[in-house]
N, C-alpha and C positions, 0 to 999 in steps of 0.2 A: 504494499499499500504506499509506503513512504517513497519508494523509488518512482512509481508511476505518477503519484501526485506531485512529487518534486520536479519531474520532467515537464509536466504541464505548466507548473507555476514558473519554472525557469524560462520557459519559452515566452510566457506572458511578460515577465520582467524585462527580458531581452528586447521584445518588441516595443515595450514602453520606452526603453532607453533609446532605441533606434528612432522612434517617433519624436524624440525631443522632450519626453516627460509629459506630465499631465497635472491638472489641478482637481483635487477631490475636496469639495467644500472650501474650507480655509487653509487646507494643506496643499502646497505645491510640491510635487515630486519631480525634481529635475533629473536630467539624464544620468548624472553621477549617482544619485540616490537609487535610481532604477538599476543601474549596472551593479551597484553594491548588493541590491536585492537579488539579482540574478546569480551573482557569485555565491552569496550565502545560501540560496536555495539549492544550487547545484551541489554545494558541499553537504547540505542537509540531506539531500537525496541519497547519499551514500552511507548514511548512518544505519548501522545494523540494529534492528529492533527485535525484541523477544515477543512472542505472542502474549496476549492478555492486556493487563492494565499498563504494563511498561510501554507497549506499542501505542496505546491510546494517549499516553502522556508525551512520549518522545516524538512521535510522528508530527503532530501539530507544532510542537516546539521547534523541530528541526526545519520544516519547510514553510511555516507560516509566521510564527511568533518572532523567531530570531531575525529572519530576513526583514520583516516590517520594522522591527526595532532598530536594526542597523541602518536601514534606509532613512528612517526618521532622524536618527542621530547625525549621520553624515550630511544630511540636508539642512542642518541648523535648527531642526525642530527639537522638541523635548527628548532628553536622553533617559528619562525615567523608565520607559519600557525596556531600554537596554539593560538597566540594572535588574529588572524583573526577569529578563530572558537569561542573563548570566546566572542569577540565583537559581532559576529553574534547572539549568544545566547541572549545576552542582547538586541539586536536590535529587537528580536522577540516580545518583550513586547509592542513596538509601543505606541499607544495612551492609553494603559492601565497602564502606568507607575505609576499612583497614587496608584494602588492597590499593586504594587510590594514592596513599602516601603523599609525596611531594607535590603531585599535581593538584590534589584537593586543597593543600595548604596555599599553593600559588593562586589558585582560583579564588579562595576566600580572601586573600590579601588583595587581589585585583579588584573584586567587587566592593570590598571595604574602602579602598582608596578612590575608587570611582565615585562612590557615594559621598566620601569626605570631600573630594574635589568639587563636586556640584554644590554641596552644602556651604563650602567655603566661598563660593562664587554666588551665593544667594543674593547678594547686594548688587549684582550686575544689572544692567538695563534689561538684558534678556536672561533671566535666571533659568537654571535647569537645562541649559544646552552645553554642548561640548566646546564651542568657541568661547571659552571664558576670557574675561578681561584681567583677572587677578593672576600675577605671575606664580604666587604660591599654589593656587588652585591648578594652574596649568602644569606645574611640576608634579603635583599628586596624580593628576590624570595621566601624565607621561609614564610615571612608575606603574600605575595601574595597567596601562597598555602592555608594558613589558612583562608584568606578572601574568596577565591573561594569555599572552603568546607562550610564555613558558609552561603554563598549565596545559595548553593544547598539545604541546610537544611531549610532556612527561606523563600524559595519561596512560594508564596501564591497558594492555590488551583486553578487549572485551568491554571496555568503557568508552564507546565511540562518542558519547555525549560531550566528552572533554574536547574533542576535535572541533566542536561548534564554537568554542571560545576564541578560535583563531581570528574570526572575522571581527568580533567586538574589539579585540586587541588591536587589530590593524586599523579599524575605523578610528578608534580613540587616538592612536599614535599618529595617524596621518593628519588628523585635525589639529592636535596640539603641538606637534613637533616644532613648527616654526616659531612657537611662542616661548620656548624654553631653551635657554643657553646650554650648550654641552650635550644636547641629546644625541647628536651624531657620533660623538666620541664614545658615549656610554653604549649606544647601539652597536658600534663597531666591536666593542669588547664582548657584548652578548652574542654577536654573530660568531666570534671566535669560540665562545662556549658551546654554541649550537653545532659548530663543526665538530667539536669533540664528542658530541652526542651521536653523530652519524654512524659510527661503527656499530652501536647497539640498536639504534632506531633510525634507519636510513631515511625513510620518507619523512618522519616527524622531524628529524634534525634538519633536513634540507628545507622543509616548510618554515621552520622557525628561523633558520638563517636568512631565507629570502624575506620573511616578514620584518625581521630586525633591520635588514638592509634597506627595505622600503621606507621604514621609519627614519633611518639615518639620511637617506636621500631627500625625504620630505622636509627635513630640517633646513635644507638649502632651498630657499624660495624658488628660484627659476627651474629647479629640477623636480618640482612637485608632479608634473605630468609623467615623468619617468618613474617616480615613486608609485604612482597609481598603477602603471603597467607591471611593476615588480610585485606589487601587492596582489594584483589579479593572478599573476603566475603562481604566487604562493598558495592562494586559495584553490586554484585549479590543481596544483600538485597534490594538495591535501585531499582533493576529492577523487582524482583519477589515478594517482600514483605516478611512478617514474616514467610511464610512457609519454607523459605531456611535458617533458623537460624542455623541448624547443619553445614552449610558451614563455620561458624566462629570457630568451634571447632579445626580443624587442626592448624590454625594460632595461636590460643590461647595456645594450647599445645606446639607448636614449640617455641613460644615466651617464655613460662615459662622455657622450657629446655635450650634455648640459654642464657637467662638472668641468670639462676641459675649457669650455667657452667662458665660464665664470671667473671671477677673481680668486686668486689663490688665498685660501684661509684654512684654518684648523678644521673647521666644519666640512669644507669640501674634501680635504685630504682624508678625514675620518670616513666620510661617506664613500669615497672611492675605495678605501681599504675594506669597508663593510661589503661592498659589492664584489670585490675580489674574493674575499673569504666565502661569501655565499656561492660564488661560482665553483669554488673547490668543493663545497658540500654537495652542490648539485651534480658535479662530475662523479662523485663517489656514489650518488644515488642512481645514476643512470645504469650502473651495473647491477641494479636490483632485480631486473627481469621485466616481464610483460604483464604482470598481474594487474588487473583492473578491479577496482573496488565495486561492490554491488551498487547498481544504479548510477554508474559513472558515465553513461552515454552523454548526458547533457554537458558534463564537464569536458569530455573528450571533444565534442563539437566546438565548444567555446575556446578550448585550448588551440585547436587547429586554426580557427578563425584568428585568434590573437597571434599565433606564430607566423602566419602567412600574410595577413592583411591588417597589421596593427594601426595603420594610418586611418582606417575607417572607424576606429574607436575614438571618435571626435570628442566624446564626453571626458576623456582623460586629459584633454588640453593639447597644446602644441608640443607634442613629444618629439617632433622633427625626425620621424622614422620613415619618411617617404622613400629615401634611397634604399633603405634596408628592405622595405616592402617590394620595391622593384627587383632587387636582387633575390629575395626569397621567392617571389612568384616565378621568376625564371628558373631558379634552382628546383622548384617543386615540379614545374613543367618538364624540365630535363630529366629529373628522376623518374617521373611517371612514364615518360617515353621509353627510357632504358628499361624500366621494370616490365613494361608491357612486352617489349621485344624479348627480354629474357624469359618471361613466362611462356610466351608463344613458342619459343624454341626449346622449352623444357629445361632451361638452365636455372630457373628460379621457382621455389616453392614458397608461397606466401605464408608467413607465420600466423598462427591463430592465438589471439589473446586469451588469457585464462580468466574465466568468470566464476568467482567463488560464490555459488548459489544462484538461484534464478533471479531474485530481487525484483521481479516484475509480476 
């Protein structure tokens, strides 16, 4: 149920982003918010659910509640549903809290700091939103983002609900990173920590590394579009696994161009180092095989789109990946031609992805 509902909702969010957003009552959903909703839903569609009450709780949380909460938060609307969604993710652990260990602690720290940051900014003109005006509140929210990303990476096997915390962490970090000094440097250190996690948890470590790299790049103002592409790649990697590693290439290229074009600063250097370390983590993950998570078809489609035609993701901003897109399109066309000829001559047998369970 989760996979099929997630596929339909991912398509709806994607069409909304392509259409330029929409206004529902007093709430305007811009293309960025719709794109975040699509990514969160694609990730939620891969969440494994057990039969019974657990499925009734997790399925709506994964593909409805969390995507809507993230879309509202990144669009500058209230972030209170985001706190509710994160708390619900932690509540799915239930009696199995002993196996959650560091992930549960990191998640609790993240939601606590998220709430504290919003409370501290209650005197702002627009209270309850992530774009806070108080520097101390922004710092708390930045730490909360790091904790939520860590919780998503450290979650034990069988507790897929923790993977949902990746998107709230990215959303919070992407919004507040430009408002906090030193975020890029701290994020670079966290990327190095995520790289160390890769030998034990390949996909989770690579997702965390890409996510922290996206936050580091987002701290450098002109590079925010590149950060959006890196964040999208992190979410899609978490949803579909190592097969979608090419989706990270546009963000890495855009980040390199943006950082090289800007002025030399500690933030820029730290962001560049973070992207480099994330690339190392991703390279180690590529060797992880062709396993596709349950319900990962929407994420596979979005990843292919991002890898080949990132310039069409106009909602990410001016990432300056037009030349990359031209080269990628030509490379794909040449690869398809060679593959067809090799298959017709019997020199190529197409690989079959591994699908763990029906999921549909």
